[in-house]
FIRO-796432 format. One record per atom (N, C-alpha, C): residue in three letters; x, y, z. Coordinates in steps of 0.2 Angstrom, whole numbers, plus 5000, padded with zeros to 4 digits. Atoms other than C-alpha are relative to their C-alpha. Layout:
// residues N
ALAXYZ...
// end
This chain:
// residues 476
UNK500050064996UNK486949814973UNK500749975001UNK499450034999UNK488449714980UNK500149944995UNK499850065004UNK489249594968UNK500349955004UNK499850054995UNK489549434977UNK500349944996UNK499750075002UNK490749294973UNK500049965006UNK500150044993UNK490349154986UNK500750005003UNK499450014996UNK491549155000UNK500249935002UNK499950074999UNK492048974997UNK500850005002UNK499350014999UNK493748905002UNK500450014993UNK499649995006UNK495148944990UNK500049944995UNK500050055005UNK495148854973UNK500649955002UNK499550054998UNK496048684975UNK500549994995UNK499450015004UNK497748694967UNK500549985005UNK499450024996UNK499448634973UNK500250065004UNK499749944996UNK500348734986UNK500550034995UNK499549965004UNK501448874979UNK500749965000UNK499350035001UNK503148804972UNK500550055003UNK499549954997UNK504748874980UNK500250064996UNK499949945004UNK505048984965UNK499550065001UNK500549954999UNK503449074968UNK500150045007UNK499849974994UNK503949104986UNK500650045000UNK499449965001UNK505649164981UNK499850074996UNK500249945004UNK504849284968UNK499650055005UNK500449954995UNK503649354982UNK500550035005UNK499549974995UNK505149374994UNK500450064997UNK499649955003UNK506149474982UNK499650064998UNK500449955002UNK504849574974UNK499750055005UNK500349964994UNK504149634991UNK500550045003UNK499549954998UNK505849714994UNK499750074998UNK500349935002UNK504949854985UNK499550025005UNK500549984995UNK503549854998UNK500450025006UNK499549984994UNK504949855012UNK500250074999UNK499749935001UNK505650015004UNK499450055000UNK500649965000UNK503850085002UNK499950015008UNK500149994993UNK503650055021UNK500550045004UNK499449974997UNK505350115026UNK500050084998UNK500049935002UNK505250275016UNK499450045002UNK500549964997UNK503550325022UNK500050005008UNK499950004993UNK503950275040UNK500650045003UNK499449974997UNK505650345042UNK499950085001UNK500149935000UNK505050525040UNK499850025007UNK500249984994UNK504250525057UNK500550015005UNK499549984996UNK505850515066UNK500550054998UNK499549955003UNK506850625054UNK499750075001UNK500349935000UNK505550775055UNK500350045006UNK499849954995UNK506050835073UNK500750024999UNK499349985001UNK507850845068UNK500150054994UNK500149955006UNK507450925051UNK499750075002UNK500349944997UNK506451055061UNK500550055003UNK499549964997UNK508051115069UNK500350054995UNK499749955005UNK508951265062UNK500649984997UNK499450025003UNK510351255050UNK500749995004UNK499450004996UNK511651295063UNK500049945005UNK500050064996UNK511151135072UNK499949944996UNK500050055004UNK511151025057UNK499349984997UNK500650015003UNK509351035052UNK499850044994UNK500249965006UNK508351125038UNK499650055002UNK500449944998UNK507351245049UNK499349994998UNK500750015002UNK505651165045UNK499550035004UNK500649984996UNK504051245051UNK499549954999UNK500650055001UNK502351155053UNK499850004993UNK500250005007UNK501951205035UNK500549974996UNK499550045005UNK503551145027UNK500149935002UNK500150084998UNK503450985038UNK499549974996UNK500550035004UNK501850955029UNK500249994993UNK499850005007UNK502550995012UNK500549944999UNK499550055001UNK504050885015UNK499749935000UNK500350074999UNK503050735021UNK499549994994UNK500550025005UNK501650755008UNK500350004993UNK499750005007UNK502850784993UNK500149934998UNK500050085002UNK503250594993UNK499449984998UNK500750035001UNK501450554994UNK499750034993UNK500349985007UNK500950664979UNK500449984995UNK499650045005UNK502450594970UNK499849934999UNK500350075000UNK501750424974UNK499450004996UNK500750005003UNK500050474967UNK500249994992UNK499850005007UNK500850504950UNK500449944998UNK499650075001UNK502050354952UNK499649944999UNK500550055000UNK500550244954UNK499749994993UNK500350005007UNK499750294937UNK500549994995UNK499450025005UNK501450294928UNK500249935000UNK499850074999UNK501950134936UNK499549954997UNK500550045003UNK500250054931UNK500149994993UNK499950005007UNK500450104913UNK500649974998UNK499450035003UNK502250064911UNK500049925001UNK500050084999UNK501949884919UNK499549974995UNK500450025005UNK500549864906UNK500450004993UNK499749995006UNK501649924892UNK500749954999UNK499350035001UNK503449854896UNK500149945005UNK500050064996UNK503049714909UNK500150025007UNK500049994993UNK502949704928UNK500749995002UNK499350014997UNK504749634931UNK500450064998UNK499649945002UNK505549774920UNK499850065004UNK500249944996UNK504549904929UNK500350005007UNK499750004993UNK505149844946UNK500750015000UNK499349995001UNK506949844940UNK500150085000UNK499949935001UNK506750024935UNK499950045007UNK500149974993UNK505950064952UNK500550005005UNK499550014996UNK507349994961UNK500650065000UNK499549955001UNK508550124953UNK499750075003UNK500349944997UNK507350264957UNK500050015007UNK499950004993UNK507250214975UNK500750025002UNK499349994998UNK509150214976UNK500150085000UNK499849935002UNK509250394968UNK499650045005UNK500449964996UNK507850464979UNK500249995007UNK499750004993UNK508550394996UNK500650035000UNK499449975000UNK510250454992UNK499950085000UNK500149935000UNK509650624987UNK499750035006UNK500349974994UNK508550655002UNK500650005006UNK499550014994UNK510050595014UNK500550064999UNK499449955002UNK511250725005UNK499750074999UNK500349945002UNK509950865003UNK500350065004UNK499749944996UNK510751035008UNK499550055002UNK500649954999UNK509051135009UNK499449974999UNK500650025000UNK507251115010UNK499749994993UNK500250015007UNK506951134991UNK500349944997UNK499750065003UNK508150994987UNK499749945003UNK500450064997UNK507350885000UNK499349994997UNK500650015003UNK505650914993UNK500149974993UNK499950035007UNK506350874975UNK500149925001UNK499850075000UNK507050704980UNK499549965004UNK500650044997UNK505550664991UNK499549984995UNK500450015006UNK504550684975UNK500249944996UNK499750065004UNK505750564966UNK499949945004UNK500150064996UNK505650444980UNK499249985000UNK500750025001UNK503750454979UNK499849974994UNK500150045006UNK503750404961UNK500149935001UNK499850074999UNK504650244966UNK499549975005UNK500550034995UNK503450214981UNK499349994996UNK500650015004UNK501950244970UNK500049944995UNK499950055005UNK502550134956UNK500049935003UNK500050064997UNK502949994968UNK499349985003UNK500650024997UNK501250004976UNK499549984995UNK500450025006UNK500449984959UNK500249934997UNK499850055004UNK501549854952UNK500249935004UNK499750064996UNK502249734966UNK499449955002UNK500550054999UNK500549664972UNK499749974994UNK500250035006UNK499949644954UNK500549944997UNK499550055003UNK501549554949UNK499949935004UNK500150064996UNK501349434964UNK499349964999UNK500750035001UNK499449404961UNK500049964993UNK500050045006UNK499849354943UNK500449944999UNK499550065000UNK501149234947UNK499749955005UNK500250054995UNK500249154962UNK499449964998UNK500650055002UNK499049004961UNK499450035004UNK500649974997UNK497249044966UNK500049985008UNK500050024993UNK497448944982UNK500750025003UNK499349974997UNK498749044992UNK500150074997UNK499949935003UNK498449204982UNK500050055006UNK500149954995UNK497849294997UNK500650005005UNK499450004996UNK499349245008UNK500650034997UNK499449975003UNK500649284995UNK499950074998UNK500049925001UNK499949454990UNK500050045006UNK500049964994UNK499649505007UNK500750005004UNK499349994998UNK501549475010UNK500250074999UNK499849945002UNK501649635001UNK499950055006UNK500249964994UNK500749725016UNK500449985006UNK499650024994UNK501749625029UNK500750044999UNK499349975001UNK503349695021UNK500050085000UNK500149924999UNK502649875020UNK500150015008UNK500049994993UNK502349865039UNK500749985003UNK499350024998UNK504049775042UNK500550064998UNK499649945001UNK504849925033UNK499950055004UNK500249954995UNK503950045044UNK500349985007UNK499750024994UNK504549945059UNK500750015000UNK499249995000UNK506349945053UNK500150075000UNK499949935000UNK506150135050UNK500050025008UNK500149974993UNK505550165068UNK500649975004UNK499550034996UNK506850045075UNK500750034999UNK499449975001UNK508350115066UNK500050085002UNK500049934997UNK507750295070UNK500150005007UNK499850014992UNK507750245089UNK500749995001UNK499350024998UNK509450165088UNK500450064998UNK499649955002UNK510150315079UNK500050065005UNK500149954996UNK509450445091UNK500349985007UNK499750024993UNK509950345107UNK500749985000UNK499350024999UNK511650275102UNK500550044995UNK499649955004UNK512250395088UNK499750064999UNK500349945001UNK511450555091UNK500550064997UNK499649955003UNK512050705082UNK499650054996UNK500449955004UNK511650855071UNK499749974994UNK500250035006UNK511450745056UNK499749935000UNK500350074999UNK510550595063UNK499549994995UNK500550015005UNK509150625051UNK500349974993UNK499750025006UNK510350595036UNK500149935000UNK499850074999UNK510850425042UNK499349964999UNK500750035001UNK508950385044UNK499849994993UNK500350005007UNK508550425026UNK500549964996UNK499550035004UNK510150355019UNK500049925000UNK500150084999UNK509850175025UNK499649974995UNK500450035005UNK508550155012UNK500449984993UNK499750025006UNK509850134998UNK500249935000UNK499850084999UNK510349955005UNK499549964997UNK500550055003UNK508649865001UNK499950024992UNK500149985007UNK508549964984UNK500549964996UNK499550045004UNK510149884978UNK499849925000UNK500250075000UNK509549714984UNK499449984996UNK500650015004UNK507949734975UNK500249994993UNK499750005007UNK508849774959UNK500349934998UNK499750065001UNK509949624960UNK499649945000UNK500450065000UNK508649504965UNK499549994994UNK500450005005UNK507449554951UNK500349984993UNK499750025006UNK508749514938UNK499949934998UNK500150075000UNK508449334941UNK499349975000UNK500750025000UNK506549324941UNK499750004994UNK500450005006UNK505349284927UNK499550055000UNK500649955001UNK504049404920UNK499349965001UNK500650024998UNK502249384924UNK499749964993UNK500350045006UNK501449244912UNK499450044998UNK500649965002UNK499849354912UNK500250064996UNK499849945004UNK500749504905UNK500249974993UNK499850035006UNK501549394892UNK499449984996UNK500750025004UNK499749324887UNK499750074998UNK500349945002UNK499149504887UNK500350034993UNK499749985006UNK500349534873UNK500049954994UNK500050065005UNK499949374863UNK500649965000UNK499350044999UNK501649294869UNK499849945004UNK500250054996UNK500849134874UNK500549945001UNK499550054999UNK502349024872UNK500450025006UNK499649974994UNK503349134884UNK499649995007UNK500450004994UNK501849134896UNK500049925002UNK500050074999UNK501848944895UNK500749985004UNK499350014997UNK503748934899UNK500050025007UNK500049984993UNK503449034915UNK499649965004UNK500550044996UNK501948934920UNK500349935002UNK499750064998UNK502948774919UNK500550005005UNK499549994994UNK504248844931UNK499650015007UNK500349984994UNK502948894944UNK499449965001UNK500650044999UNK501548764942UNK500249924998UNK500050075003UNK501348574939UNK499850004993UNK500150005007UNK501248524921UNK499350004998UNK500749995001UNK499348494921UNK499750065002UNK500249934998UNK499048654930UNK500250054996UNK499849955004UNK500048754919UNK499650004993UNK500450005006UNK499048694904UNK499350035001UNK500749984998UNK497348724912UNK500050085001UNK499949934999UNK497948894918UNK500150044994UNK499949965006UNK498548954901UNK499450004996UNK500650005004UNK496948904893UNK499550055003UNK500549954997UNK495949014905UNK500350074999UNK499749945002UNK497149154903UNK499950024993UNK500149985008UNK497149144884UNK499350024998UNK500749985001UNK495249144884UNK499850075002UNK500249934998UNK495149304893UNK500450054996UNK499649955004UNK496649384884UNK499850014993UNK500250005007UNK495949344867UNK499350034999UNK500749975001UNK494249414870UNK500050084998UNK500049935001UNK494849594868UNK500650024995UNK499449985005UNK495849674853UNK500650035004UNK499449974997UNK497649724857UNK499950085001UNK500049935000UNK497249904853UNK499650035006UNK500549974995UNK495949924867UNK500349985007UNK499850024993UNK496949844882UNK500450065003UNK499749954996UNK497349974895UNK499850074998UNK500249935002UNK496450124886UNK499550035004UNK500549964996UNK495350254894UNK499349974997UNK500750025003UNK493950184882UNK499749945004UNK500350054996UNK493750034893UNK499550035006UNK500549974995UNK492850154906UNK499350014997UNK500750005002UNK491450154894UNK499649945001UNK500350074999UNK491049974898UNK499750005008UNK500349994994UNK489849984913UNK500349965006UNK499750044995UNK490549834923UNK500750025002UNK499349984998UNK492349894922UNK500050075003UNK500049944997UNK491850074926UNK499849995007UNK500250014993UNK490950014942UNK500549975004UNK499450034996UNK492449914948UNK500550065001UNK499549954999UNK493550064945UNK499850055005UNK500349964995UNK492350174955UNK500149985007UNK499950034994UNK492350054969UNK500750005002UNK499350004998UNK494250044969UNK500250075002UNK499849934998UNK494450234969UNK499750025007UNK500349984993UNK493250254984UNK500349965005UNK499650044995UNK494050114993UNK500750025002UNK499349974998UNK495750184991UNK500050075004UNK500149944996UNK495150354997UNK499849995007UNK500250024993UNK494250275012UNK500549985004UNK499450034996UNK495850185017UNK500450065003UNK499649954997UNK496750345019UNK499650055005UNK500449964996UNK495350435027UNK499849975007UNK500050034993UNK495450315042UNK500550045004UNK499549964996UNK496850435046UNK500749965002UNK499450054998UNK498150285047UNK500750044999UNK499349975001UNK499550395040UNK500150065004UNK499949954994UNK499250525053UNK500449975005UNK499650044995UNK499850395065UNK500749984998UNK499350025002UNK501250325054UNK500550054999UNK499649955002UNK501950485048UNK500250055006UNK500049954995UNK501650595064UNK500049975007UNK500150034993UNK501650475079UNK500450045005UNK499649964995UNK503150565087UNK499750075002UNK500349934999UNK502250735084UNK499450005004UNK500650014996UNK500650675091UNK500249995008UNK499850014993UNK501550605107UNK500350065003UNK499749944997UNK502550765109UNK499450055002UNK500649964998UNK500850855109UNK499749985006UNK500350024994UNK500350755124UNK500550015006UNK499549984995UNK501950805133UNK500649965001UNK499450045000UNK503250675129UNK500650034997UNK499449975004UNK505050725124UNK500149974994UNK499950025007UNK505750705107UNK500349935000UNK499750075000UNK506850545111UNK499549955002UNK500550054997UNK505450465121UNK499549994995UNK500650015005UNK504150495107UNK500349964994UNK499850045006UNK505250425093UNK500149935003UNK500050074998UNK505650275104UNK499449965001UNK500750034999UNK503850245109UNK499749984993UNK500350015007UNK503450245090UNK500149934998UNK499950075002UNK504250075089UNK499449955001UNK500650044998UNK502650005097UNK499550004994UNK500549995006UNK501650065082UNK500349944995UNK499750055004UNK502849955071UNK499949935002UNK500150074998UNK502749805081UNK499349985000UNK500750025001UNK500849805082UNK499849994993UNK500250005007UNK500749835064UNK500249934997UNK499750065002UNK501849685060UNK499549945002UNK500350054997UNK500949575072UNK499249994997UNK500750005003UNK499149625066UNK500049984993UNK500050025007UNK499649605048UNK500149924999UNK500050075000UNK500149425052UNK499449975001UNK500750034998UNK498449395060UNK499650014994UNK500449995005UNK497649475045UNK500149954994UNK499850055005UNK498549355033UNK499649935002UNK500350064998UNK497849215044UNK499350004999UNK500850005000UNK496049275044UNK499850004992UNK500150005007UNK496149295025UNK500049934997UNK500050075002UNK496449105023UNK499449975003UNK500550034997UNK494849075033UNK499350044999UNK500649965000UNK493549215030UNK500050044993UNK500049965006UNK492949325015UNK500350075001UNK499749935000UNK493649495011UNK499550055003UNK500549954997UNK492049585015UNK499950005007UNK500150004993UNK491749535033UNK500650035004UNK499449984997UNK493549565037UNK500150085000UNK499949925001UNK493649745030UNK499550045004UNK500549964997UNK491949795037UNK500150005007UNK499950004993UNK492349735054UNK500650055002UNK499449964999UNK494049825053UNK499850075000UNK500249935001UNK493149985048UNK499650025006UNK500349994994UNK492049975063UNK500550015006UNK499649994995UNK493449955075UNK500550064999UNK499649945001UNK494450095067UNK499650065002UNK500449944998UNK493050215069UNK499950015008UNK500149994992UNK492750175088UNK500750025003UNK499449984998UNK494650195090UNK500150074999UNK499949935001UNK494650365083UNK499650045005UNK500449964995UNK493250425094UNK500450005007UNK499650014994UNK494250355109UNK500650045000UNK499449965001UNK495850435103UNK499950075001UNK500249934999UNK495050605102UNK499850015007UNK500249994993UNK494250585119UNK500650015005UNK499449994996UNK496050565126UNK500250075001UNK499849945000UNK496450735121UNK499650055005UNK500449964996UNK495050805132UNK500249995008UNK499850014993UNK495950735148UNK500650065001UNK499549954999UNK497150855157UNK500749974998UNK499450025002UNK498950845151UNK500449965006UNK499650044994UNK499950705161UNK500349944996UNK499650065003UNK501050555158UNK499449954998UNK500550055002UNK499450445159UNK499650024994UNK500349985006UNK498650545145UNK500449984994UNK499550025006UNK500250515134UNK499949934999UNK500050075001UNK500150335137UNK499349974998UNK500750025003UNK498250325134UNK499950014993UNK500049995007UNK498450405117UNK500449954997UNK499650055003UNK499850285113UNK499649935000UNK500450075000UNK498750135118UNK499450004995UNK500650005005UNK497250195107UNK500350004993UNK499750005006UNK498450225093UNK500249934998UNK499950075001UNK498950045095UNK499449964998UNK500750035002UNK497149985095UNK499850014993UNK500149985006UNK496850085080UNK500449964995UNK499550045005UNK498350005071UNK499849934999UNK500250075000UNK497749835076UNK499549994995UNK500550015004UNK496149855067UNK500250024993UNK499949985007UNK496849945052UNK500549954997UNK499550045004UNK498349835048UNK499749935000UNK500250075000UNK497449665052UNK499449994995UNK500750015004UNK495749695043UNK499950054995UNK500249955005UNK495849845032UNK500650004994UNK499450005005UNK497649865024UNK500149944996UNK499950065004UNK497849685020UNK499549984995UNK500650015004UNK496149675012UNK500150054994UNK499949955005UNK496449835002UNK500549984995UNK499550015006UNK498049784993UNK499849944997UNK500250075003UNK497349604990UNK499550024995UNK500649995005UNK495749664982UNK500250054994UNK499849965006UNK496649794971UNK500349964995UNK499750055005UNK497649654963UNK499549954997UNK500550055002UNK496049544961UNK499550034996UNK500749985003UNK494649654955UNK500050024993UNK500149975007UNK495149724938UNK500249954995UNK499850045006UNK495249634921UNK500750004998UNK499350015003UNK496849574913UNK500250064996UNK499949955005UNK496749694899UNK500150075003UNK500149934997UNK496549844911UNK500350005007UNK499950014993UNK497349784927UNK500550055002UNK499549954997UNK498949894928UNK499750075000UNK500249935001UNK498050054922UNK499550015006UNK500549994995UNK496550024934UNK500350005007UNK499650004993UNK497649984949UNK500350075001UNK499749945000UNK498550144944UNK499550065002UNK500549954998UNK496950244945UNK499850005007UNK500250014993UNK496350174961UNK500550025005UNK499549984996UNK498050194969UNK500250075000UNK499949925001UNK498250374962UNK499550035005UNK500549974995UNK496650414972UNK500249995007UNK499750014993UNK497350334987UNK500550045002UNK499449964998UNK498950424987UNK499850085000UNK500349935000UNK498050594983UNK499750015007UNK500449994994UNK496950574998UNK500649995006UNK499450014995UNK498550515008UNK500450075001UNK499649945000UNK499450675003UNK499650065003UNK500549954998UNK497950785007UNK500050005008UNK500050014993UNK497950715025UNK500750025003UNK499349984997UNK499850725027UNK500150075000UNK499949935000UNK499850905021UNK499650045005UNK500449964996UNK498450965032UNK500049985007UNK500050034993UNK498650855048UNK500450045005UNK499749964995UNK500050955056UNK499750075002UNK500349944999UNK499051115054UNK499349995004UNK500650024996UNK497451025060UNK500149995007UNK499850024993UNK498250955075UNK500250065004UNK499749944997UNK499051115079UNK499450055002UNK500649965000UNK497351205077UNK499449975005UNK500650034997UNK496051085083UNK500249955006UNK499850064995UNK497050955094UNK499649944998UNK500350075001UNK496150795097UNK499350004996UNK500650005004UNK494550855088UNK500149984993UNK499850025007UNK495450815072UNK499749925000UNK500150075000UNK495150625077UNK499249994999UNK500750015000UNK493250655079UNK499750014993UNK500249995007UNK493150725061UNK500149944996UNK499850065003UNK494050565055UNK499549955001UNK500550054998UNK492850455064UNK499350014997UNK500649985004UNK491350545056UNK500049974993UNK499950025007UNK492050515039UNK500049924999UNK500050075000UNK492350335043UNK499349965001UNK500750035000UNK490550305048UNK499749994994UNK500350005006UNK490050345031UNK500349954995UNK499650055003UNK491350225024UNK499749935001UNK500350074998UNK490550075033UNK499449994996UNK500650015004UNK488950105024UNK500149994993UNK499850015007UNK489750115007UNK500349934999UNK499750075000UNK490749955010UNK499449955000UNK500550054999UNK489249865016UNK499549994994UNK500450005006UNK488249915000UNK500349984994UNK499850015007UNK489449904986UNK500749954999UNK499450045001UNK491049804990UNK499949934998UNK500150075002UNK491149644981UNK500449955004UNK499650054997UNK491849474988UNK500449974994UNK499650035005UNK493249404978UNK500449945002UNK499750064998UNK493749254988UNK499849944996UNK500150075002UNK493949074981UNK499950004992UNK500150015007UNK494049114962UNK500750024997UNK499549985003UNK495449124950UNK499950084997UNK500049935003UNK495849304942UNK499550004994UNK500450005006UNK495049244926UNK499249985002UNK500750014998UNK493449174935UNK499750065003UNK500349934997UNK493249344944UNK499850044994UNK500249965005UNK493349434928UNK499449984996UNK500650035003UNK492049324920UNK499450015004UNK500649994996UNK490949344935UNK499850075000UNK500249935000UNK490949534936UNK499750024993UNK500349985007UNK490549544917UNK499349975000UNK500650045000UNK489149414919UNK499550035005UNK500449984994UNK488449494935UNK499750074998UNK500249935001UNK488249674927UNK499349994996UNK500750005003UNK486349694923UNK500050044994UNK500049965006UNK486749824910UNK500249974994UNK499750035006UNK487049784892UNK500750014999UNK499350005001UNK488849744888UNK500250054995UNK499849955005UNK489549904880UNK500649984997UNK499450025003UNK490849884867UNK500550055001UNK499449964999UNK492549944869UNK500450024994UNK499649995006UNK492949964851UNK499750074998
// end
C-alpha cells in the first residue's frame, strides 16, 4: 500500500535566513558541475569522433557510448562512496573533497591524448558527479527549514539544468566563434572554473546540524542551528533531531543491518525503483545525445549543436515551474502527471521517425524533445531529487541515498552505453520501447510512492516507522 503523509501546506516556520540561501547557492555549484559535465559531452562527441589528424580521438559509435557511459558508471560508485563518506566524515567535508575531484577530472579530460586516458578521467569526473548527486541535496535538506525545504532542495535540480544549459551554450559559442581541431578540449576544460569556486565557497560554510547530532555532537549542532534559525526554533528543532538521533545506537547508524528493518527496507526499495524509473524515461538519451539524434534526422553538426540550446532553455524554465508547483501541490500528483506526459511524448517522438526525412521532421523531433523535457524537468526530476533527500531516516540517510542514486546511475549508464547502438539499429522504434517501460512505471508510482509534503524530516521518519504494519525489527 501507499504510505501517505497528508499533503498539507508546509510546516509553519520562519522564512529561510539569508545564510541558508547562501549555503544553498554555494553548495549547488556542485549541481552546476554535475549538469555541465553531463551536458557538455553532447557537443564534444562529434569533434572527438574525428580522426587524430583532425584533432579528434577517432571515436566509433561503440567508443562514443563507452566515453559517455564511463562518467555515468563512475557516478554510480561515487554515489555510494559519497553517501558513506558523508555519513562518516560530514556533508561539508565531503563536498570540499568533491570540488578537488571535479577539478582533476575536468582538467584530465580536456588534456586527454587518447581514448583510454579520456575514459579514465571521465570515470574520475563521474566519481565527483555521483558524490555530489548524493551529498548536495542531503546537505541542503538538513539545513533547510521544513517550510521552504522543497524550494531550497529543488534549487539543486535548477542548478543541474542550468549547468546543462551552460554546457550547450558554451558548446555552441565555441563551434560558431572559435571553431578548430581542439574545440572539444575547450568545452571540457571550462568545468575547472566552477570547481575552484565550489571549493573556495565551502571553506566558509557550516556543517549540517543533523550530521553533528548523528555523531552525538549536540552542542555543535545547536551552534549551527542558532546561525540558521530563530532562537526558539533552534531549540525545538534540536529537541526533535536529538530524539531521533538517540533512538539508535551509534554502532548501527549507516550499516547494512538497517535493511533488516522492514520499514527501512521498503523505503530503500521504493528509492531504488524510483531512481531506475527516472533514467528509463530516456531523459539522458536527450541530454547526452541531442545533437546525435538531430543529425540522424538530417541536420548538420553545427546546426544540431546550436539547436540543443533549446533543450537547456526549456529544462531551466520547466524546473522553475516545478519549484513553483512543489510549493502548492503534493509530490505524488506532480510526479505521476509528469510520468504520463513523458510517456505520451516518447510515443510521439518515435512516431516522428516514421515520417520521410525532411527539415520538417527534424524540427518535429526537436519539438517533441522539448515537450518531453518540459514534463521531465518540471514534474519528475524536481520531485525525484527532493524525495531522495526526504525519505530516509537520519541514521541511514547518506548510505540509503547512495544506494538509490547508485541504482539511478547504473541505469543511466546502461541507457547511455546502449543508446547509440539502439538508435543506429532501430531508429525511432527505440522511443516506443522506452514508452512501454514508462507505462509500467506509472502503475508502480500510483501504488507505492509515499507523499512527503508538509512534515519535518523527523516527523517523516516517525510516520514511516509507525505506518509499517509489520513488527518493528531490531537493528541490533
